[in-house]
C-alpha positions in Angstrom: -17.9 -9.5 0.1 -15.8 -7.3 2.4 -14.9 -3.8 1.3 -11.6 -3.7 -0.5 -8.8 -1.2 -0.7 -9.1 1.9 -3.0 -6.2 2.1 -5.4 -5.6 5.7 -6.4 -3.0 6.6 -9.0 -0.8 9.4 -7.7 0.2 12.1 -8.6 -2.0 14.2 -8.5 -2.7 13.6 -4.8 -6.3 13.5 -3.5 -7.6 16.9 -2.7 -9.1 17.9 0.7 -12.5 19.7 0.5 -14.0 20.0 3.9 -14.4 18.3 7.3 -16.5 18.3 10.4 -17.6 16.2 13.4 -21.0 15.1 14.7 -22.6 13.4 17.7 -25.6 11.1 17.2 -27.7 10.1 20.1 -29.4 6.6 20.4 -32.0 6.3 17.6 -30.4 8.9 15.3 -28.9 7.7 12.0 -26.6 8.9 9.2 -28.3 10.5 6.1 -29.0 8.5 3.0 -27.3 9.8 -0.1 -26.2 8.6 -3.6 -23.7 9.7 -6.2 -22.5 12.7 -4.1 -19.4 13.1 -6.2 -16.9 13.2 -3.4 -15.2 10.5 -1.2 -16.5 10.6 2.4 -14.0 9.4 5.1 -15.7 8.6 8.4 -13.7 8.1 11.6 -15.6 7.0 14.7 -14.1 7.9 18.1 -17.0 6.9 20.4 -20.0 4.6 19.9 -20.8 3.0 16.5 -22.3 4.0 13.2 -24.2 1.4 11.1 -23.6 2.2 7.4 -24.4 0.5 4.2 -23.2 1.0 0.6 -24.7 -0.7 -2.4 -25.8 -3.7 -0.4 -22.7 -4.1 1.8 -23.5 -3.2 5.5 -20.8 -2.5 8.1 -20.6 -1.5 11.7 -18.0 1.3 12.2 -17.1 1.3 15.9 -14.8 3.4 18.0 -11.3 3.5 16.5 -12.4 2.4 13.1 -12.6 4.2 9.7 -14.7 3.9 6.6 -14.4 5.5 3.1 -17.6 5.8 1.1 -17.3 6.0 -2.6 -18.5 9.1 -4.6 -20.3 7.0 -7.2 -22.4 4.6 -5.1 -25.5 4.7 -2.9 -24.9 4.8 0.9 -27.4 4.7 3.7 -27.8 4.0 7.4 -28.1 0.3 8.0 -29.8 1.0 11.3 -29.9 3.7 14.0 -27.2 4.3 16.5 -27.6 2.2 19.7 -25.5 4.5 21.9 -24.1 8.1 21.8 -21.8 8.2 18.9 -19.1 10.7 18.0 -17.5 10.7 14.6 -15.4 12.8 12.2 -16.1 13.1 8.5 -13.8 14.3 5.7 -14.8 15.0 2.1 -12.1 14.7 -0.5 -11.7 14.2 -4.3 -9.3 12.2 -6.4 -8.7 13.8 -9.8 -6.8 10.8 -11.1 -7.8 7.2 -12.0 -9.0 5.1 -9.0 -10.5 1.7 -8.6 -10.9 -1.3 -6.3 -8.9 -4.5 -6.9 -10.5 -6.3 -9.8 -12.1 -3.2 -11.3 -10.9 -1.1 -14.2 -10.0 2.4 -13.1 -13.2 4.4 -12.9 -13.8 4.6 -16.6 -15.8 7.8 -16.9 -13.5 9.7 -14.5 -10.4 8.4 -16.2 -11.4 9.3 -19.7 -12.8 12.7 -18.7 -9.7 13.6 -16.8 -7.3 12.5 -19.4 -9.1 14.1 -22.3 -10.2 17.4 -20.8 -7.9 18.2 -17.9 -4.5 16.8 -18.8 -1.5 19.1 -18.5 2.2 18.4 -18.8 2.6 18.3 -15.0 0.1 15.6 -14.6 2.2 12.9 -16.2 5.5 11.8 -14.6 6.4 8.8 -12.5 3.2 7.6 -10.9 2.5 5.3 -8.0 -0.5 3.4 -6.6 -1.8 4.6 -3.3 -3.8 1.9 -1.5 -6.4 3.2 0.9 -8.4 0.9 3.1 -12.2 1.2 2.6 -12.7 0.0 6.1 -10.5 -1.0 9.0 -9.4 -0.6 12.6 -6.8 2.1 13.4 -3.8 0.8 15.3 -3.2 4.2 16.8 -6.6 5.9 16.8 -5.7 8.7 19.2 -3.0 9.9 16.7 -5.6 9.9 13.9 -8.1 11.9 16.1 -5.4 14.4 16.8 -4.6 14.9 13.2 -8.2 15.4 12.3 -8.6 17.9 15.2 -5.7 19.8 13.7 -7.3 19.8 10.3 -10.5 21.2 11.8 -8.6 23.9 13.7 -7.3 25.1 10.4 -10.8 25.7 9.0 -10.9 29.2 10.5 -7.8 30.2 8.4 -9.3 31.3 5.1 -6.1 32.5 3.6 -3.7 30.7 1.3 -1.3 29.6 4.1 -4.2 28.0 6.0 -5.5 26.2 2.9 -2.0 24.9 2.1 -1.6 23.6 5.6 -5.0 21.8 5.4 -3.8 19.9 2.3 -0.5 19.0 4.0 -2.3 17.7 7.1 -4.8 15.8 5.0 -2.1 14.1 3.0 -0.3 13.2 6.2 -3.5 11.6 7.4 -4.1 9.7 4.2 -0.5 8.3 4.3 -1.0 7.3 7.9 -4.1 5.4 7.0 -2.3 3.8 4.0 0.8 2.9 6.1 -1.2 1.5 9.0 -3.3 -0.6 6.6 0.0 -2.0 5.2 1.2 -2.9 8.6 -2.1 -4.7 9.4 -2.3 -6.5 6.1 -0.4 -9.8 6.1 2.8 -9.1 4.3 2.3 -12.2 2.3 4.5 -13.7 -0.4 1.8 -12.7 -2.9 1.9 -9.0 -2.0 5.7 -9.0 -2.1 5.8 -10.7 -5.5 3.2 -8.3 -6.9 5.1 -5.3 -5.7 8.3 -6.7 -7.0 6.7 -7.4 -10.4 5.3 -3.9 -10.6 8.7 -2.4 -9.9 10.3 -4.6 -12.5 7.7 -3.7 -15.1 8.1 0.1 -14.5 11.9 -0.2 -14.8 11.8 -2.4 -18.0 8.7 -1.2 -19.7 10.6 -0.4 -22.9 11.4 -4.0 -23.7 9.0 -6.7 -24.7 7.5 -8.4 -21.6 7.0 -12.1 -22.1 6.0 -14.9 -19.7 9.5 -16.4 -20.1 11.2 -13.1 -19.2 9.1 -12.8 -16.1 9.8 -16.4 -15.2 13.6 -15.8 -15.6 13.8 -12.4 -13.9 11.4 -13.1 -11.0 11.9 -16.9 -10.5 8.2 -17.7 -10.3 5.8 -19.3 -12.7 4.0 -16.7 -14.9 0.6 -18.0 -13.9 1.4 -17.4 -10.2 2.8 -13.9 -11.0 -0.4 -13.0 -12.9 -2.6 -14.3 -10.0 -0.6 -12.1 -7.5 -0.8 -9.1 -9.7 -4.6 -9.5 -10.2 -5.1 -9.9 -6.4 -3.0 -6.8 -5.5 -3.4 -4.4 -8.4 -6.5 -5.8 -10.2 -4.5 -6.1 -13.5 -2.4 -8.7 -15.3 1.3 -7.9 -15.8 0.6 -7.1 -19.4 -2.3 -4.8 -18.5 -0.2 -3.1 -15.9 2.8 -2.5 -18.1 0.7 -1.2 -21.0 -1.0 1.3 -18.8 2.4 2.5 -17.6 3.7 2.7 -21.2 0.7 4.8 -22.2 1.5 7.3 -19.4 5.1 7.5 -20.5 3.8 8.0 -24.1 1.7 11.0 -23.0 4.8 12.5 -21.4 6.8 12.2 -24.6 3.9 13.6 -26.7 3.9 16.6 -24.5 7.6 17.2 -24.2 9.1 16.1 -27.5 8.5 16.5 -31.3 9.1 12.8 -32.0 6.8 11.1 -34.5 4.0 9.1 -33.0 5.4 5.8 -34.4 8.8 6.6 -32.8 7.2 7.3 -29.4 5.3 4.0 -29.7 8.5 2.1 -30.1 10.3 4.1 -27.4 7.7 3.1 -24.8 7.6 -0.6 -25.8 4.8 -0.9 -28.4 6.1 -2.7 -31.4 2.9 -2.1 -33.5 2.1 1.7 -34.0 -1.5 0.9 -35.0 -2.0 -1.1 -31.8 -0.5 1.7 -29.8 -2.8 4.2 -31.4 -5.9 2.1 -30.6 -4.9 1.6 -27.0 -4.1 5.2 -26.6 -7.5 6.3 -28.0 -9.3 3.9 -25.6 -7.5 5.4 -22.6 -7.3 9.1 -23.6 -10.5 9.4 -25.7 -8.5 10.7 -28.7 -5.7 9.8 -31.0 -2.0 10.5 -30.0 -1.8 13.3 -32.6 -5.0 14.9 -31.3 -3.7 14.6 -27.7 -0.5 16.4 -28.7 -2.3 19.0 -30.8 -4.5 20.2 -27.9 -1.4 21.5 -26.1 0.2 23.2 -29.1 0.6 27.0 -29.0 -1.8 28.8 -31.3 -1.1 32.0 -33.0 -3.1 35.1 -32.0 
């Protein structure tokens, strides 16, 4: 099964950690590691690396990029056959992420929501789709941006660190945008994106198959198939996740009762809302709000 896109919920944006470059001679190979806790973006500019991750082997040639996950085992599939130059970038994503068909990384999601949430974390969010593996349409531009990132490593002050994050985000959006151009802009992708936009705009009202059929002019079964293929979720799962994020925002910024918030974001049954919220955040809506209340000295 080919490597699929990473879907990262933003904001917050992925955070740059460190980067470097290496040259391997014929016979040398990448190190074997597992559960390293950070994403590893590899961009090859000359030669080829032979990498594997949890049973999926891939040849990363010149002008290609590979993202290794932080939670899996990766290893050299075989040694380099020629002199190989590549860049590597380590970064983290402090928000839910997944591949199509997966639930957002469960442990990370629950831990982030329950322990690190703050009012600024929850506003309007979007899905950033990053290709796990692919060919770069304009590799020289990517190499130039990475070289610029490496040049900033000598600047240990706040300004230098800020610039590093900016350059890194530009690089990620370049990878995301180029992947979008390469990927066939099929009717399924268009419909899934149109459905997602509709759900975010109308999340307060009950979403039914008949409503989707009327508003989007497609059979609900086809809409669901497209949403699963692109976002890894059914329309109902997608809109409920969005409703829960809006509920968190209201819990943090208003004094409205929990039942009123549930109704305001589209949950007709407060008990069902409370169960879904606890499954996602690891605590009840009231407990979630309470952790941010000011305490007397």
